N, CA, C and O atoms as a printed pandas DataFrame, in Angstrom:
     atom_number atom_name residue_name chain_id  residue_number  x_coord  y_coord  z_coord
0              1         N          MET        A               1    0.800   -1.128   -0.226
1              2        CA          MET        A               1   -0.200   -0.018   -0.156
2              3         C          MET        A               1    0.851    1.267    0.074
3              4         O          MET        A               1    0.522    2.368   -0.366
4              5         N          LEU        A               2    2.102    1.098    0.762
5              6        CA          LEU        A               2    2.828    2.430    0.599
6              7         C          LEU        A               2    3.455    2.855   -0.748
7              8         O          LEU        A               2    3.856    4.003   -0.938
8              9         N          ASP        A               3    3.515    1.944   -1.610
9             10        CA          ASP        A               3    4.031    2.024   -2.972
10            11         C          ASP        A               3    2.858    2.694   -3.711
11            12         O          ASP        A               3    3.184    3.455   -4.622
12            13         N          VAL        A               4    1.624    2.542   -3.480
13            14        CA          VAL        A               4    0.655    3.321   -4.169
14            15         C          VAL        A               4    0.493    4.404   -3.689
15            16         O          VAL        A               4    0.352    5.401   -4.397
16            17         N          MET        A               5    0.476    4.443   -2.242
17            18        CA          MET        A               5    0.702    6.251   -1.833
18            19         C          MET        A               5    1.561    6.941   -2.450
19            20         O          MET        A               5    1.228    8.008   -2.966
20            21         N          GLU        A               6    2.924    6.440   -2.527
21            22        CA          GLU        A               6    4.281    7.239   -3.027
22            23         C          GLU        A               6    3.839    7.625   -4.364
23            24         O          GLU        A               6    4.324    8.677   -4.780
24            25         N          ALA        A               7    3.065    7.035   -5.091
25            26        CA          ALA        A               7    2.848    7.089   -6.546
26            27         C          ALA        A               7    1.885    8.515   -6.725
27            28         O          ALA        A               7    2.030    9.404   -7.565
28            29         N          PHE        A               8    0.970    8.422   -5.756
29            30        CA          PHE        A               8    0.087    9.731   -5.790
30            31         C          PHE        A               8    0.893   10.887   -5.176
31            32         O          PHE        A               8    0.748   12.012   -5.655
32            33         N          LEU        A               9    1.580   10.721   -4.335
33            34        CA          LEU        A               9    2.592   11.750   -3.575
34            35         C          LEU        A               9    3.311   12.427   -4.639
35            36         O          LEU        A               9    3.445   13.644   -4.513
36            37         N          THR        A              10    3.884   11.760   -5.848
37            38        CA          THR        A              10    4.674   12.181   -6.517
38            39         C          THR        A              10    4.005   12.578   -7.942
39            40         O          THR        A              10    4.431   13.514   -8.617
40            41         N          SER        A              11    2.983   11.814   -8.297
41            42        CA          SER        A              11    2.323   12.151   -9.391
42            43         C          SER        A              11    1.040   13.118   -9.779
43            44         O          SER        A              11    0.820   13.787  -10.788
44            45         N          GLY        A              12    0.391   12.947   -8.739
45            46        CA          GLY        A              12   -1.133   13.549   -8.686
46            47         C          GLY        A              12   -2.090   12.843   -9.021
47            48         O          GLY        A              12   -2.569   12.032   -8.228
48            49         N          GLU        A              13   -2.571   13.007  -10.279
49            50        CA          GLU        A              13   -4.089   12.204  -10.529
50            51         C          GLU        A              13   -3.301   11.042  -11.721
51            52         O          GLU        A              13   -2.514   11.331  -12.622
52            53         N          LEU        A              14   -3.784    9.820  -11.375
53            54        CA          LEU        A              14   -3.359    8.697  -12.009
54            55         C          LEU        A              14   -4.292    7.753  -12.631
55            56         O          LEU        A              14   -5.354    7.786  -12.010
56            57         N          HIS        A              15   -4.321    6.924  -13.610
57            58        CA          HIS        A              15   -5.557    6.005  -13.744
58            59         C          HIS        A              15   -4.832    4.788  -13.175
59            60         O          HIS        A              15   -3.630    4.674  -12.937
60            61         N          GLY        A              16   -5.824    3.896  -13.006
61            62        CA          GLY        A              16   -5.494    2.533  -12.334
62            63         C          GLY        A              16   -4.167    2.061  -12.608
63            64         O          GLY        A              16   -3.250    1.979  -11.790
64            65         N          PHE        A              17   -4.125    1.647  -14.266
65            66        CA          PHE        A              17   -2.927    1.004  -14.953
66            67         C          PHE        A              17   -1.882    1.678  -14.587
67            68         O          PHE        A              17   -0.876    1.049  -14.262
68            69         N          ALA        A              18   -1.885    3.080  -14.558
69            70        CA          ALA        A              18   -0.605    3.836  -14.140
70            71         C          ALA        A              18   -0.015    3.719  -12.794
71            72         O          ALA        A              18    1.197    3.736  -12.579
72            73         N          VAL        A              19   -1.004    3.592  -11.832
73            74        CA          VAL        A              19   -0.771    3.437  -10.412
74            75         C          VAL        A              19   -0.042    2.056  -10.519
75            76         O          VAL        A              19    1.124    1.963  -10.136
76            77         N          ALA        A              20   -0.778    0.884  -11.082
77            78        CA          ALA        A              20    0.109   -0.462  -11.191
78            79         C          ALA        A              20    1.258   -0.370  -11.585
79            80         O          ALA        A              20    2.080   -0.807  -10.779
80            81         N          ARG        A              21    1.679    0.048  -12.555
81            82        CA          ARG        A              21    2.950    0.450  -13.008
82            83         C          ARG        A              21    4.003    1.129  -12.237
83            84         O          ARG        A              21    5.193    0.816  -12.261
84            85         N          ALA        A              22    3.437    2.159  -11.496
85            86        CA          ALA        A              22    4.146    3.130  -10.962
86            87         C          ALA        A              22    4.705    2.495   -9.578
87            88         O          ALA        A              22    5.861    2.644   -9.183
88            89         N          ALA        A              23    3.708    1.773   -8.918
89            90        CA          ALA        A              23    4.083    0.721   -7.785
90            91         C          ALA        A              23    4.792   -0.378   -8.088
91            92         O          ALA        A              23    5.286   -0.993   -7.143
92            93         N          GLY        A              24    4.947   -0.742   -9.098
93            94        CA          GLY        A              24    5.285   -1.914   -9.540
94            95         C          GLY        A              24    4.841   -3.289   -9.245
95            96         O          GLY        A              24    5.560   -4.289   -9.227
96            97         N          ARG        A              25    3.443   -3.218   -8.991
97            98        CA          ARG        A              25    2.524   -3.971   -8.570
98            99         C          ARG        A              25    1.422   -4.566   -9.437
99           100         O          ARG        A              25    0.659   -3.766   -9.977
100          101         N          PRO        A              26    1.244   -5.874   -9.637
101          102        CA          PRO        A              26    0.163   -6.320  -10.486
102          103         C          PRO        A              26   -1.421   -5.611  -10.183
103          104         O          PRO        A              26   -1.826   -5.375   -9.045
104          105         N          THR        A              27   -2.155   -5.349  -11.356
105          106        CA          THR        A              27   -3.238   -4.645  -11.064
106          107         C          THR        A              27   -4.497   -5.410  -10.409
107          108         O          THR        A              27   -5.534   -4.813  -10.119
108          109         N          GLY        A              28   -4.323   -6.658  -10.225
109          110        CA          GLY        A              28   -5.030   -7.392   -9.463
110          111         C          GLY        A              28   -5.076   -6.903   -7.759
111          112         O          GLY        A              28   -6.085   -6.864   -7.055
112          113         N          SER        A              29   -3.670   -6.556   -7.359
113          114        CA          SER        A              29   -3.512   -6.086   -6.153
114          115         C          SER        A              29   -3.659   -4.581   -5.774
115          116         O          SER        A              29   -3.769   -4.110   -4.642
116          117         N          VAL        A              30   -3.633   -3.833   -7.154
117          118        CA          VAL        A              30   -3.800   -2.547   -6.864
118          119         C          VAL        A              30   -5.124   -1.906   -6.794
119          120         O          VAL        A              30   -5.328   -0.971   -6.020
120          121         N          TYR        A              31   -6.171   -2.450   -7.700
121          122        CA          TYR        A              31   -7.284   -2.057   -7.722
122          123         C          TYR        A              31   -8.087   -2.070   -6.272
123          124         O          TYR        A              31   -8.676   -1.087   -5.822
124          125         N          PRO        A              32   -8.002   -3.364   -5.621
125          126        CA          PRO        A              32   -8.506   -3.341   -4.227
126          127         C          PRO        A              32   -7.985   -2.182   -3.417
127          128         O          PRO        A              32   -8.728   -1.422   -2.796
128          129         N          ILE        A              33   -6.573   -2.075   -3.457
129          130        CA          ILE        A              33   -6.165   -0.937   -2.462
130          131         C          ILE        A              33   -6.836    0.344   -2.921
131          132         O          ILE        A              33   -7.201    1.195   -2.110
132          133         N          LEU        A              34   -6.982    0.460   -4.124
133          134        CA          LEU        A              34   -7.526    1.925   -4.751
134          135         C          LEU        A              34   -9.027    2.081   -4.223
135          136         O          LEU        A              34   -9.537    3.175   -3.980
136          137         N          ALA        A              35   -9.579    1.023   -4.097
137          138        CA          ALA        A              35  -11.153    0.803   -3.564
138          139         C          ALA        A              35  -11.109    1.194   -2.190
139          140         O          ALA        A              35  -11.713    2.229   -1.908
140          141         N          ARG        A              36  -10.535    0.597   -1.303
141          142        CA          ARG        A              36  -10.049    0.886    0.256
142          143         C          ARG        A              36   -9.654    2.080    0.525
143          144         O          ARG        A              36  -10.074    2.586    1.566
144          145         N          LEU        A              37   -8.808    2.791   -0.277
145          146        CA          LEU        A              37   -8.267    4.082    0.067
146          147         C          LEU        A              37   -9.683    5.169   -0.510
147          148         O          LEU        A              37  -10.174    6.000    0.253
148          149         N          GLU        A              38  -10.049    5.026   -1.561
149          150        CA          GLU        A              38  -11.382    5.606   -1.849
150          151         C          GLU        A              38  -12.369    5.681   -0.816
151          152         O          GLU        A              38  -12.722    6.782   -0.393
152          153         N          GLN        A              39  -12.917    4.467   -0.308
153          154        CA          GLN        A              39  -13.776    4.206    0.743
154          155         C          GLN        A              39  -13.350    4.885    2.045
155          156         O          GLN        A              39  -14.190    5.139    2.908
156          157         N          ALA        A              40  -12.003    5.196    2.204
157          158        CA          ALA        A              40  -11.515    5.538    3.231
158          159         C          ALA        A              40  -11.838    7.293    3.308
159          160         O          ALA        A              40  -12.163    7.968    4.285
160          161         N          GLY        A              41  -11.676    7.581    2.305
161          162        CA          GLY        A              41  -12.026    9.236    1.961
162          163         C          GLY        A              41  -10.688    9.793    1.599
163          164         O          GLY        A              41  -10.512   11.004    1.466
164          165         N          TRP        A              42   -9.659    8.822    1.427
165          166        CA          TRP        A              42   -8.335    9.366    0.839
166          167         C          TRP        A              42   -8.009    9.652   -0.611
167          168         O          TRP        A              42   -7.056   10.328   -1.000
168          169         N          LEU        A              43   -9.049    8.969   -1.467
169          170        CA          LEU        A              43   -9.021    8.850   -2.832
170          171         C          LEU        A              43  -10.200    9.451   -3.127
171          172         O          LEU        A              43  -11.199    9.157   -2.472
172          173         N          GLU        A              44  -10.263   10.485   -4.271
173          174        CA          GLU        A              44  -11.502   10.448   -5.043
174          175         C          GLU        A              44  -11.254   10.023   -6.566
175          176         O          GLU        A              44  -10.096    9.941   -6.976
176          177         N          SER        A              45  -12.203    9.786   -7.298
177          178        CA          SER        A              45  -11.987    9.482   -8.641
178          179         C          SER        A              45  -13.057    9.865   -9.544
179          180         O          SER        A              45  -14.221   10.148   -9.259
180          181         N          ARG        A              46  -12.507    9.833  -10.634
181          182        CA          ARG        A              46  -13.555   10.198  -11.826
182          183         C          ARG        A              46  -13.130    9.409  -12.930
183          184         O          ARG        A              46  -11.993    8.962  -13.082
184          185         N          TRP        A              47  -14.499    9.200  -14.007
185          186        CA          TRP        A              47  -14.138    8.522  -15.288
186          187         C          TRP        A              47  -13.738    9.587  -16.246
187          188         O          TRP        A              47  -14.289   10.683  -16.141
188          189         N          GLU        A              48  -12.825    9.387  -17.184
189          190        CA          GLU        A              48  -12.329   10.325  -18.309
190          191         C          GLU        A              48  -13.746   10.381  -19.093
191          192         O          GLU        A              48  -14.632    9.554  -19.311
192          193         N          ASP        A              49  -13.540   11.755  -19.415
193          194        CA          ASP        A              49  -14.422   12.466  -20.200
194          195         C          ASP        A              49  -14.498   12.170  -21.455
195          196         O          ASP        A              49  -15.547   11.887  -22.034
196          197         N          GLU        A              50  -12.996   12.231  -22.136
197          198        CA          GLU        A              50  -12.884   12.218  -23.423
198          199         C          GLU        A              50  -13.438   10.603  -23.895
199          200         O          GLU        A              50  -13.484    9.675  -23.088
200          201         N          HIS        A              51  -13.846   10.476  -25.379
201          202        CA          HIS        A              51  -13.745    9.256  -25.911
202          203         C          HIS        A              51  -12.461    8.514  -25.939
203          204         O          HIS        A              51  -11.555    8.996  -26.618
204          205         N          PRO        A              52  -12.228    7.244  -25.198
205          206        CA          PRO        A              52  -10.954    6.755  -25.568
206          207         C          PRO        A              52  -10.841    6.160  -26.895
207          208         O          PRO        A              52  -11.796    5.974  -27.650
208          209         N          GLU        A              53   -9.331    5.801  -27.197
209          210        CA          GLU        A              53   -8.973    5.252  -28.352
210          211         C          GLU        A              53  -10.112    4.168  -28.612
211          212         O          GLU        A              53  -10.810    3.675  -27.726
212          213         N          GLU        A              54  -10.180    3.894  -29.892
213          214        CA          GLU        A              54  -11.030    2.796  -30.382
214          215         C          GLU        A              54  -10.386    1.322  -29.888
215          216         O          GLU        A              54   -9.318    0.902  -30.334
216          217         N          GLY        A              55  -11.177    0.623  -28.929
217          218        CA          GLY        A              55  -10.887   -0.532  -28.680
218          219         C          GLY        A              55  -10.231   -0.468  -27.125
219          220         O          GLY        A              55   -9.893   -1.466  -26.489
220          221         N          ARG        A              56  -10.134    0.814  -26.694
221          222        CA          ARG        A              56   -9.882    1.011  -25.225
222          223         C          ARG        A              56  -11.085    1.233  -24.446
223          224         O          ARG        A              56  -12.061    1.745  -24.994
224          225         N          PRO        A              57  -11.116    0.893  -23.203
225          226        CA          PRO        A              57  -12.301    1.361  -22.330
226          227         C          PRO        A              57  -11.994    2.522  -21.784
227          228         O          PRO        A              57  -10.803    2.833  -21.755
228          229         N          ARG        A              58  -12.922    3.362  -21.269
229          230        CA          ARG        A              58  -12.568    4.420  -20.457
230          231         C          ARG        A              58  -11.745    4.330  -19.495
231          232         O          ARG        A              58  -11.715    3.182  -19.050
232          233         N          ARG        A              59  -10.897    5.211  -18.852
233          234        CA          ARG        A              59   -9.991    5.054  -17.582
234          235         C          ARG        A              59  -10.798    5.773  -16.507
235          236         O          ARG        A              59  -11.599    6.704  -16.587
236          237         N          ARG        A              60  -10.353    5.074  -15.498
237          238        CA          ARG        A              60  -10.884    5.720  -14.218
238          239         C          ARG        A              60   -9.904    6.543  -13.709
239          240         O          ARG        A              60   -8.796    6.015  -13.804
240          241         N          PHE        A              61   -9.888    7.763  -13.146
241          242        CA          PHE        A              61   -8.753    8.493  -12.722
242          243         C          PHE        A              61   -8.729    8.823  -11.170
243          244         O          PHE        A              61   -9.712    9.455  -10.782
244          245         N          TYR        A              62   -7.799    8.511  -10.242
245          246        CA          TYR        A              62   -7.638    8.733   -9.327
246          247         C          TYR        A              62   -6.949    9.746   -8.542
247          248         O          TYR        A              62   -5.767    9.903   -8.850
248          249         N          SER        A              63   -7.406   10.473   -7.596
249          250        CA          SER        A              63   -6.160   11.541   -6.976
250          251         C          SER        A              63   -6.485   11.731   -5.395
251          252         O          SER        A              63   -7.586   11.536   -4.881
252          253         N          LEU        A              64   -5.540   12.068   -4.864
253          254        CA          LEU        A              64   -5.787   12.130   -3.396
254          255         C          LEU        A              64   -6.469   13.249   -3.020
255          256         O          LEU        A              64   -6.271   14.358   -3.517
256          257         N          THR        A              65   -7.443   12.953   -1.970
257          258        CA          THR        A              65   -8.067   14.159   -1.319
258          259         C          THR        A              65   -7.003   15.024   -0.434
259          260         O          THR        A              65   -5.846   14.682   -0.187
260          261         N          SER        A              66   -7.594   16.114   -0.051
261          262        CA          SER        A              66   -6.547   16.804    0.921
262          263         C          SER        A              66   -6.213   15.900    2.137
263          264         O          SER        A              66   -5.040   15.769    2.483
264          265         N          ASP        A              67   -7.101   15.350    2.711
265          266        CA          ASP        A              67   -7.270   14.436    3.897
266          267         C          ASP        A              67   -6.419   13.225    3.586
267          268         O          ASP        A              67   -5.767   12.722    4.502
268          269         N          GLY        A              68   -6.373   12.737    2.412
269          270        CA          GLY        A              68   -5.516   11.551    1.920
270          271         C          GLY        A              68   -4.197   11.885    1.834
271          272         O          GLY        A              68   -3.330   11.159    2.321
272          273         N          ALA        A              69   -3.904   13.101    1.159
273          274        CA          ALA        A              69   -2.688   13.764    0.876
274          275         C          ALA        A              69   -1.728   13.727    2.333
275          276         O          ALA        A              69   -0.612   13.237    2.502
276          277         N          ALA        A              70   -2.515   14.354    3.176
277          278        CA          ALA        A              70   -1.749   14.747    4.471
278          279         C          ALA        A              70   -1.697   13.225    5.126
279          280         O          ALA        A              70   -0.590   12.911    5.564
280          281         N          ALA        A              71   -2.683   12.305    5.241
281          282        CA          ALA        A              71   -2.418   10.988    5.863
282          283         C          ALA        A              71   -1.408   10.150    5.158
283          284         O          ALA        A              71   -0.494    9.539    5.711
284          285         N          SER        A              72   -1.693   10.186    3.746
285          286        CA          SER        A              72   -0.309    9.477    3.088
286          287         C          SER        A              72    1.051    9.958    3.431
287          288         O          SER        A              72    2.016    9.220    3.631
288          289         N          ARG        A              73    1.053   11.195    3.482
289          290        CA          ARG        A              73    2.521   11.899    3.745
290          291         C          ARG        A              73    2.887   11.486    4.893
291          292         O          ARG        A              73    4.024   11.013    4.881
292          293         N          ALA        A              74    2.214   11.476    6.180
293          294        CA          ALA        A              74    2.486   11.325    7.267
294          295         C          ALA        A              74    2.742    9.468    7.355
295          296         O          ALA        A              74    3.749    9.026    7.909
296          297         N          THR        A              75    1.959    8.776    6.891
297          298        CA          THR        A              75    2.182    7.192    6.754
298          299         C          THR        A              75    3.395    6.924    6.042
299          300         O          THR        A              75    4.134    6.076    6.542
300          301         N          VAL        A              76    3.755    7.481    4.961
301          302        CA          VAL        A              76    4.791    7.158    4.291
302          303         C          VAL        A              76    6.237    7.472    4.866
303          304         O          VAL        A              76    7.277    6.818    4.789
304          305         N          LEU        A              77    5.953    8.699    5.472
305          306        CA          LEU        A              77    7.190    9.490    6.187
306          307         C          LEU        A              77    7.176    8.679    7.378
307          308         O          LEU        A              77    8.353    8.518    7.701
308          309         N          GLU        A              78    6.379    8.068    8.216
309          310        CA          GLU        A              78    6.462    7.268    9.166
310          311         C          GLU        A              78    7.414    5.833    8.878
311          312         O          GLU        A              78    8.475    5.496    9.402
312          313         N          ARG        A              79    6.641    5.194    7.903
313          314        CA          ARG        A              79    7.171    3.984    7.490
314          315         C          ARG        A              79    8.440    3.788    6.722
315          316         O          ARG        A              79    9.182    2.808    6.798
316          317         N          ARG        A              80    8.627    5.092    5.799
317          318        CA          ARG        A              80    9.696    4.882    4.865
318          319         C          ARG        A              80   11.169    5.714    5.629
319          320         O          ARG        A              80   12.343    5.364    5.510
320          321         N          GLY        A              81   10.634    6.858    6.390
321          322        CA          GLY        A              81   11.656    7.703    6.945
322          323         C          GLY        A              81   11.852    8.586    6.200
323          324         O          GLY        A              81   12.748    9.389    6.460
324          325         N          GLU        A              82   11.191    8.699    5.210
325          326        CA          GLU        A              82   11.394    9.934    4.213
326          327         C          GLU        A              82   10.491   10.152    3.134
327          328         O          GLU        A              82   10.190    9.053    2.667
328          329         N          LEU        A              83    9.865   11.178    2.467
329          330        CA          LEU        A              83    9.023   11.204    1.484
330          331         C          LEU        A              83    9.784   11.263    0.037
331          332         O          LEU        A              83   10.916   11.691   -0.191
332          333         N          PRO        A              84    8.767   10.671   -0.933
333          334        CA          PRO        A              84    9.478   10.506   -2.439
334          335         C          PRO        A              84    9.666   11.783   -2.780
335          336         O          PRO        A              84    9.030   12.696   -2.252
336          337         N          SER        A              85   10.622   11.970   -3.761
337          338        CA          SER        A              85   10.957   13.229   -4.480
338          339         C          SER        A              85   10.872   12.754   -5.881
339          340         O          SER        A              85   11.421   11.720   -6.263
340          341         N          ALA        A              86   10.175   13.529   -6.629
341          342        CA          ALA        A              86   10.202   13.289   -8.007
342          343         C          ALA        A              86   11.376   13.782   -8.803
343          344         O          ALA        A              86   11.672   13.414   -9.940
344          345         N          ARG        A              87   12.110   14.804   -7.939
345          346        CA          ARG        A              87   13.280   15.541   -8.618
346          347         C          ARG        A              87   14.750   14.571   -8.300
347          348         O          ARG        A              87   15.720   14.376   -9.032
348          349         N          SER        A              88   14.520   14.184   -7.206
349          350        CA          SER        A              88   15.909   13.344   -6.770
350          351         C          SER        A              88   15.596   11.822   -6.978
351          352         O          SER        A              88   16.454   10.993   -6.674
352          353         N          GLY        A              89   14.412   11.448   -7.479
353          354        CA          GLY        A              89   14.210    9.864   -7.528
354          355         C          GLY        A              89   13.850    9.333   -6.332
355          356         O          GLY        A              89   13.392    8.190   -6.340
356          357         N          GLY        A              90   13.959    9.924   -5.295
357          358        CA          GLY        A              90   13.461    9.307   -3.784
358          359         C          GLY        A              90   13.675    7.721   -3.977
359          360         O          GLY        A              90   14.676    7.110   -4.350
360          361         N          ARG        A              91   12.152    7.171   -3.525
361          362        CA          ARG        A              91   12.062    5.752   -3.264
362          363         C          ARG        A              91   10.999    5.254   -4.511
363          364         O          ARG        A              91   10.226    4.302   -4.405
364          365         N          LEU        A              92   11.148    6.143   -5.735
365          366        CA          LEU        A              92   10.155    5.784   -6.730
366          367         C          LEU        A              92   10.598    4.480   -7.381
367          368         O          LEU        A              92   11.770    4.114   -7.461
368          369         N          ARG        A              93    9.619    3.870   -7.805
369          370        CA          ARG        A              93    9.952    2.513   -8.617
370          371         C          ARG        A              93   10.488    2.857   -9.924
371          372         O          ARG        A              93    9.884    3.733  -10.543
372          373         N          PRO        A              94   11.569    2.297  -10.483
373          374        CA          PRO        A              94   11.910    2.742  -11.832
374          375         C          PRO        A              94   11.132    3.041  -12.799
375          376         O          PRO        A              94   11.458    3.873  -13.646
376          377         N          ALA        A              95   10.006    2.415  -12.813
377          378        CA          ALA        A              95    8.873    2.677  -14.031
378          379         C          ALA        A              95    8.388    4.264  -14.026
379          380         O          ALA        A              95    8.207    5.047  -14.959
380          381         N          LEU        A              96    8.257    4.407  -12.655
381          382        CA          LEU        A              96    7.805    5.615  -12.267
382          383         C          LEU        A              96    8.793    6.655  -12.579
383          384         O          LEU        A              96    8.424    7.697  -13.121
384          385         N          ARG        A              97    9.868    6.472  -12.314
385          386        CA          ARG        A              97   11.162    7.453  -12.401
386          387         C          ARG        A              97   11.118    7.599  -13.892
387          388         O          ARG        A              97   11.268    8.787  -14.179
388          389         N          LEU        A              98   10.963    6.807  -14.996
389          390        CA          LEU        A              98   11.351    6.804  -16.208
390          391         C          LEU        A              98   10.076    7.823  -16.747
391          392         O          LEU        A              98   10.231    8.830  -17.437
392          393         N          MET        A              99    8.853    7.312  -16.272
393          394        CA          MET        A              99    7.623    8.134  -16.847
394          395         C          MET        A              99    7.906    9.628  -16.535
395          396         O          MET        A              99    7.795   10.509  -17.388
396          397         N          LEU        A             100    8.270    9.842  -15.288
397          398        CA          LEU        A             100    8.232   11.354  -14.869
398          399         C          LEU        A             100    9.336   12.063  -15.505
399          400         O          LEU        A             100    9.232   13.250  -15.815
400          401         N          ARG        A             101   10.525   11.287  -15.737
401          402        CA          ARG        A             101   11.579   11.895  -16.651
402          403         C          ARG        A             101   11.293   12.318  -18.156
403          404         O          ARG        A             101   11.667   13.327  -18.754
404          405         N          TRP        A             102   10.536   11.271  -18.581
405          406        CA          TRP        A             102   10.369   11.503  -19.957
406          407         C          TRP        A             102    8.844   12.259  -20.205
407          408         O          TRP        A             102    8.340   12.341  -21.325
408          409         N          GLY        A             103    8.265   12.741  -19.087
409          410        CA          GLY        A             103    6.875   13.495  -19.282
410          411         C          GLY        A             103    5.757   12.801  -19.755
411          412         O          GLY        A             103    4.917   13.307  -20.498
412          413         N          TYR        A             104    5.719   11.153  -19.161
413          414        CA          TYR        A             104    4.720   10.300  -19.802
414          415         C          TYR        A             104    3.364   11.263  -19.529
415          416         O          TYR        A             104    3.130   11.902  -18.503
416          417         N          ALA        A             105    2.545   11.183  -20.735
417          418        CA          ALA        A             105    1.163   11.753  -20.424
418          419         C          ALA        A             105    0.284   10.637  -19.862
419          420         O          ALA        A             105    0.253    9.534  -20.408
420          421         N          TRP        A             106   -0.265   10.857  -19.022
421          422        CA          TRP        A             106   -1.312   10.151  -18.462
422          423         C          TRP        A             106   -2.583   10.184  -18.871
423          424         O          TRP        A             106   -3.434    9.509  -18.293
């Protein structure tokens, strides 16, 4: 769960598959985490407004609420001893580090 929270602390709004890649976890473990965090009020979600590319379903985007951001920062700091930093590379998973470096479009 810490990897999922770190992904949001460094990236802001992400769709579910991007969270899985950034956290280095399979989607089957990430989506239940996203559901629990949303149910707890730490995340909010929205479906993409634009029509997706042909053959691709609409994406659901997630972002931290203000309470969720504060709680995530406190939890990650308590457990990891530091907060992830997009500039320094912090504790980001290699995939997220590359996506941030290349300006990956979510």
